[in-house]
C-alpha positions as CSV (number, residue, x, y, z in Angstrom):
1,M,137.9,56.1,96.1
2,Q,136.8,59.9,95.2
3,V,133.6,60.9,94.6
4,F,132.8,64.0,92.3
5,I,129.5,65.8,92.2
6,L,128.5,67.3,89.6
7,E,126.4,70.7,89.6
8,T,125.0,72.2,87.1
9,S,122.7,75.7,86.8
10,V,119.3,74.7,85.8
11,F,117.8,77.9,85.9
12,S,119.0,81.5,85.6
13,G,116.9,84.6,85.2
14,E,117.3,88.5,84.2
15,V,115.2,91.6,84.8
16,K,115.9,94.3,82.4
17,Y,115.1,97.7,82.7
18,L,113.3,100.0,80.2
19,Q,113.7,103.4,80.5
20,V,113.2,106.1,77.5
21,I,112.5,109.8,78.6
22,D,114.3,110.8,81.6
23,E,113.7,113.2,84.3
24,N,115.0,116.2,82.5
25,G,112.9,115.3,79.5
26,N,115.8,113.7,77.5
27,A,114.8,111.1,75.0
28,D,117.2,107.9,74.3
29,P,116.8,107.8,70.1
30,A,117.7,103.9,70.5
31,R,115.1,103.0,72.6
32,F,112.3,105.5,71.3
33,P,109.3,103.2,69.8
34,N,109.1,103.6,66.2
35,D,105.1,103.4,66.3
36,I,104.7,107.0,68.1
37,D,105.3,110.2,67.2
38,D,105.2,113.7,69.4
39,A,101.3,114.0,68.3
40,K,100.7,110.9,70.2
41,I,102.8,112.0,73.4
42,A,101.2,114.9,73.3
43,E,97.5,113.4,73.2
44,M,99.2,111.2,76.2
45,Y,100.4,114.1,78.0
46,K,96.6,115.8,77.7
47,N,95.2,112.9,79.0
48,M,97.6,112.6,81.9
49,L,96.5,116.1,82.8
50,Y,92.9,115.2,82.6
51,A,93.8,112.2,84.9
52,R,95.0,114.6,87.3
53,A,92.5,117.2,87.1
54,F,89.7,114.6,87.4
55,D,91.8,113.5,90.3
56,A,91.4,116.4,92.1
57,K,87.8,117.3,91.6
58,V,86.8,114.0,93.0
59,L,89.1,114.2,96.2
60,S,87.7,117.8,96.3
61,L,84.2,116.5,96.3
62,Q,84.7,113.7,99.1
63,R,86.2,116.3,101.4
64,Q,82.6,118.0,100.7
65,G,80.5,114.7,101.1
66,R,79.5,114.8,98.1
67,A,81.8,111.2,97.3
68,V,82.8,108.3,98.8
69,T,86.1,107.2,100.0
70,Y,88.4,107.7,97.3
71,A,91.6,106.8,96.2
72,P,93.6,108.8,94.2
73,L,96.3,108.5,91.7
74,L,98.4,111.3,91.8
75,G,101.8,110.5,90.5
76,E,101.3,107.5,88.9
77,E,99.8,108.8,85.5
78,A,102.3,107.7,83.3
79,T,102.0,104.1,84.3
80,Q,97.9,104.2,83.6
81,I,98.1,106.8,80.5
82,G,101.1,104.8,78.7
83,S,99.7,101.6,79.6
84,A,96.1,102.0,78.4
85,S,97.1,104.3,75.0
86,A,99.3,101.3,74.1
87,M,96.2,98.9,73.8
88,R,94.4,98.1,70.6
89,K,90.1,98.9,70.3
90,D,89.2,95.3,70.8
91,D,91.7,94.8,73.9
92,L,90.0,94.6,77.4
93,F,91.2,95.2,81.0
94,V,91.1,94.6,84.2
95,P,91.3,97.7,87.0
96,A,92.0,97.2,90.5
97,F,90.8,100.7,92.4
98,R,93.1,103.5,91.2
99,Q,93.6,103.1,87.6
100,H,91.3,106.2,87.0
101,G,93.7,107.1,83.7
102,V,92.7,103.9,82.0
103,Y,88.9,104.6,82.1
104,I,89.8,107.6,80.5
105,V,91.9,106.7,77.5
106,R,89.2,104.0,77.2
107,G,86.5,106.2,76.7
108,I,84.5,105.6,79.9
109,P,81.9,109.0,80.2
110,L,83.3,110.8,83.1
111,E,79.8,110.9,84.9
112,Y,80.0,106.9,85.0
113,M,82.8,107.3,86.8
114,F,81.4,110.3,89.3
115,I,78.3,108.6,89.4
116,Y,80.3,105.4,91.2
117,W,82.5,107.6,93.4
118,R,79.4,109.2,94.7
119,G,78.4,105.8,96.0
120,Y,76.0,104.2,93.2
121,E,77.4,100.9,91.5
122,E,75.3,101.7,88.3
123,G,78.4,103.9,88.0
124,N,80.0,100.4,87.1
125,A,77.6,99.6,84.0
126,Y,79.6,101.3,81.2
127,P,79.1,100.9,77.6
128,K,79.7,98.3,75.5
129,N,82.2,99.0,73.8
130,V,84.6,100.5,76.7
131,G,85.4,96.9,77.5
132,G,86.7,97.0,80.8
133,T,85.3,95.3,84.1
134,P,84.6,97.1,87.0
135,I,86.6,98.7,90.2
136,A,87.7,95.6,92.1
137,V,88.6,97.1,95.5
138,P,89.4,93.6,97.2
139,V,93.1,93.2,96.8
140,A,94.5,91.1,93.8
141,T,90.7,89.7,93.5
142,Q,90.8,90.7,90.2
143,M,93.9,88.5,88.7
144,P,91.8,85.3,88.6
145,H,89.1,87.0,86.8
146,A,91.7,88.6,83.9
147,A,93.5,85.5,83.7
148,G,90.1,83.2,82.7
149,L,88.8,86.7,80.6
150,A,92.2,86.4,78.8
151,F,91.9,82.4,78.2
152,A,88.3,83.0,77.2
153,Q,89.7,85.5,74.1
154,R,91.7,82.3,73.1
155,Y,89.5,79.9,73.3
156,A,86.4,81.8,71.4
157,G,89.6,82.4,68.9
158,K,89.4,86.1,69.6
159,D,92.7,88.4,68.7
160,A,92.1,90.4,72.1
161,V,94.6,90.6,74.8
162,V,93.6,91.5,78.4
163,V,95.4,94.3,80.1
164,A,95.4,93.5,83.9
165,Y,96.4,96.6,86.7
166,V,97.3,95.5,90.0
167,G,99.4,97.5,93.1
168,D,102.4,95.8,94.7
169,G,100.3,95.1,97.9
170,G,98.8,92.8,95.7
171,T,101.5,91.0,94.1
172,S,101.7,89.3,98.1
173,E,98.5,87.9,97.4
174,G,97.5,84.8,96.4
175,D,95.0,85.5,93.7
176,F,98.2,87.1,91.8
177,Y,100.3,83.8,92.4
178,E,97.5,81.7,90.9
179,A,96.3,84.1,87.9
180,M,99.9,84.0,87.2
181,N,100.4,80.4,87.1
182,F,97.2,79.8,85.3
183,A,98.5,82.2,82.5
184,G,101.6,80.7,82.1
185,V,100.5,77.1,81.7
186,W,97.8,77.8,79.3
187,R,99.8,80.8,77.3
188,A,97.1,83.5,78.2
189,P,97.0,86.4,76.0
190,L,97.7,88.6,79.5
191,V,99.6,91.8,80.3
192,I,100.1,92.4,83.9
193,I,101.0,96.0,85.1
194,I,102.2,96.0,88.5
195,E,101.9,99.3,89.5
196,N,104.5,99.7,91.9
197,N,103.7,103.1,94.1
198,E,106.3,102.0,97.0
199,W,103.5,101.6,99.3
200,A,100.6,99.0,100.0
201,I,98.5,101.3,102.7
202,S,101.3,102.2,105.2
203,V,103.1,98.8,104.4
204,P,106.2,99.7,102.5
205,R,107.8,97.5,99.5
206,K,110.8,96.8,101.6
207,N,108.5,95.1,104.7
208,Q,106.4,93.0,101.1
209,T,108.8,90.6,100.1
210,A,112.3,89.8,99.9
211,S,112.4,89.5,96.2
212,Q,115.1,91.9,94.1
213,T,112.2,93.4,91.9
214,L,108.4,92.3,91.5
215,A,108.6,91.6,88.3
216,Q,110.8,88.5,89.0
217,K,107.9,86.9,90.7
218,A,107.0,86.3,86.6
219,F,110.1,83.6,86.5
220,A,107.9,80.7,88.9
221,A,105.0,80.9,86.7
222,G,107.2,81.0,83.6
223,I,106.5,84.4,82.3
224,P,108.8,86.6,80.4
225,C,109.4,89.9,82.5
226,V,110.5,93.3,82.5
227,Q,110.4,96.3,84.7
228,V,110.2,100.0,83.5
229,D,110.5,103.6,84.2
230,G,106.7,103.8,85.6
231,N,106.7,107.7,85.1
232,D,108.0,107.9,82.0
233,V,105.0,107.0,79.7
234,V,106.7,106.4,76.4
235,A,108.3,103.4,78.1
236,V,105.1,102.3,79.6
237,Y,103.8,102.7,76.0
238,K,106.5,101.1,74.2
239,A,106.9,98.0,76.8
240,T,102.7,97.1,77.2
241,K,103.0,98.0,73.2
242,E,105.6,95.1,72.9
243,A,103.7,92.8,75.6
244,I,100.3,93.1,73.5
245,E,102.0,92.3,70.1
246,N,103.7,89.0,72.0
247,A,100.4,87.6,73.9
248,K,99.9,85.5,71.0
249,Y,103.0,83.6,72.2
250,G,102.0,83.9,76.4
251,P,101.7,86.8,79.0
252,T,103.8,89.3,80.2
253,V,104.6,91.0,83.1
254,I,105.4,94.9,83.7
255,E,106.9,96.2,86.3
256,C,106.4,100.1,86.5
257,M,108.5,101.7,88.8
258,T,106.3,104.6,90.6
259,Y,105.1,106.5,93.6
260,R,102.1,107.7,95.1
261,M,102.7,110.9,96.0
262,G,99.4,111.7,97.6
263,I,97.4,110.0,100.1
264,H,96.3,105.9,99.5
265,T,92.5,106.6,100.3
266,T,90.7,109.5,101.5
267,A,90.7,107.5,105.0
268,D,94.8,107.4,105.2
269,D,97.1,110.0,106.5
270,P,100.6,109.1,105.4
271,T,102.5,112.0,107.4
272,K,102.1,108.9,110.1
273,Y,103.7,106.5,108.2
274,R,106.0,108.3,105.3
275,P,108.7,110.5,105.6
276,D,108.2,113.7,103.8
277,A,111.6,113.6,102.4
278,D,110.6,110.8,100.4
279,V,107.6,112.6,98.7
280,E,110.1,115.6,97.5
281,I,112.4,113.3,95.9
282,W,109.4,111.9,93.6
283,K,108.0,115.4,92.9
284,A,111.2,116.0,91.0
285,R,110.2,112.7,89.0
286,D,106.5,114.0,88.4
287,P,105.6,112.0,85.3
288,I,103.9,115.1,84.2
289,L,106.5,117.7,84.4
290,R,108.9,115.0,82.8
291,I,106.6,114.8,79.3
292,R,106.1,118.5,79.5
293,K,110.0,119.2,79.1
294,Y,110.1,116.7,76.2
295,L,107.4,118.6,74.6
296,E,108.4,122.0,75.4
297,A,112.2,121.4,74.3
298,K,110.6,120.5,71.1
299,G,108.6,123.5,70.7
300,L,105.1,121.1,70.7
301,W,104.3,122.6,74.3
302,N,103.6,126.2,76.5
303,D,102.5,127.9,78.6
304,E,99.1,129.2,76.8
305,L,98.1,125.6,75.5
306,D,98.8,124.3,78.9
307,K,95.9,126.8,80.0
308,K,93.7,126.2,77.0
309,T,94.1,122.1,77.6
310,L,93.3,122.5,81.6
311,D,90.4,124.9,80.9
312,E,88.8,122.3,78.6
313,H,89.2,119.3,81.3
314,A,87.9,121.8,83.7
315,K,84.6,122.5,81.3
316,A,84.5,118.6,81.0
317,I,84.8,117.5,84.6
318,D,82.2,119.9,85.8
319,A,79.8,119.0,82.9
320,A,80.5,115.1,84.0
321,V,79.6,116.4,88.0
322,E,76.5,118.0,87.2
323,K,75.0,115.1,84.8
324,A,76.3,112.6,87.7
325,E,74.7,114.9,90.6
326,Q,71.1,114.7,88.5
327,F,71.3,110.7,88.5
328,K,68.5,109.1,90.4
329,E,69.3,106.0,91.9
330,D,67.3,102.8,92.0
331,P,68.0,100.7,94.9
332,T,66.2,97.6,93.7
333,V,69.7,97.3,91.4
334,M,71.3,95.6,93.9
335,F,68.8,92.2,93.7
336,K,69.4,92.3,89.8
337,H,72.9,91.5,88.5
338,V,74.4,89.6,91.2
339,Y,73.2,86.3,90.0
340,S,72.4,85.5,85.9
341,F,68.5,84.9,87.7
342,V,66.9,86.4,91.2
343,P,66.7,83.4,93.0
344,Q,63.5,83.0,95.1
345,V,64.9,84.2,98.4
346,L,66.4,87.3,97.1
347,Q,63.1,87.8,95.0
348,N,61.2,87.9,98.6
349,E,63.6,90.1,99.6
350,L,62.4,92.6,97.0
351,D,58.8,91.9,97.4
352,D,59.1,92.6,101.0
353,A,61.1,96.2,100.3
354,L,59.2,97.1,97.8
355,K,55.9,96.3,100.1
356,N,57.0,98.3,102.9
357,N,58.6,100.9,101.4
358,F,62.1,100.0,102.5
359,W,63.8,102.5,100.3
360,Q,61.9,105.5,102.2
361,G,63.3,103.8,105.5
362,E,60.2,103.6,106.8
363,E,58.8,100.7,109.3
364,G,56.1,99.3,107.0
365,G,53.8,100.8,104.3
366,E,50.9,101.9,106.4
């Protein structure tokens, strides 16, 4: 008797790739989002310039000893500005540690950002209308928070979506998978932006996972996904906008293909592990250069406008630095925001510190 084993497919998946404007500034009309106009694109371009100018300023301050270890965003402006620009007023964002462009779009006063990068946590105490969580330096630890925050919006009956950011290295962490699994099960209104800049410090993306794409990791959680040209601000905007609109049905994962053109942090030297030739290839794909080509081809931008915009940004940044450097720190805040109330053990430490004038570095108050 012959036995036949019938094999059937129980799952198949496809990751689509989205690009709207190519490296030469040419747009595909068929893919162009219908809710965006040239004025909006020009606004996003200005914010990309703003983010890069802010980035250069903090990097300069760090090298002068006026800021702490800093993670630049050079080359990743389109991913951040495009996604943040697609968010609605009441939507929330959960960043990692490199999303400075998101902060700019969401309206965080620049002096707060400079206060934080001077080493003071008070810079994370954003105005309530900003709708974002503080910087999260430990890799991917923000992801479960994002999933829980998204679940809370639905539980409370709010029409708000949470947009969370994670790097390619973060997708190798357990927190990332747990957050996706939770969001998938509960259909939480969560949009996960994977900012794939090809390097997790000195570890290349190819050494992090055998997955052909990072987006496809969403399949295991039953979540739809898409891969986007992360240097195309319009494509990122479109993908994020659609994900936000679909959030009433559940989460989405968006993998943005970009590149970290600079250093991982100011404590890093990428020349020790990354070929310069690779960097040169990606410089030709500069997200700012690309969108400028698009605007210039339509007669919407020129050198004069560029200079005017950069001058405005420089003045605003310098004014914010001045405000930040006038900030007077309060060391007691380290005791006040860890718990909903100050436990007695911390109160005792605070009382002892005040009694002994600890803040001045003195041993005892005599």
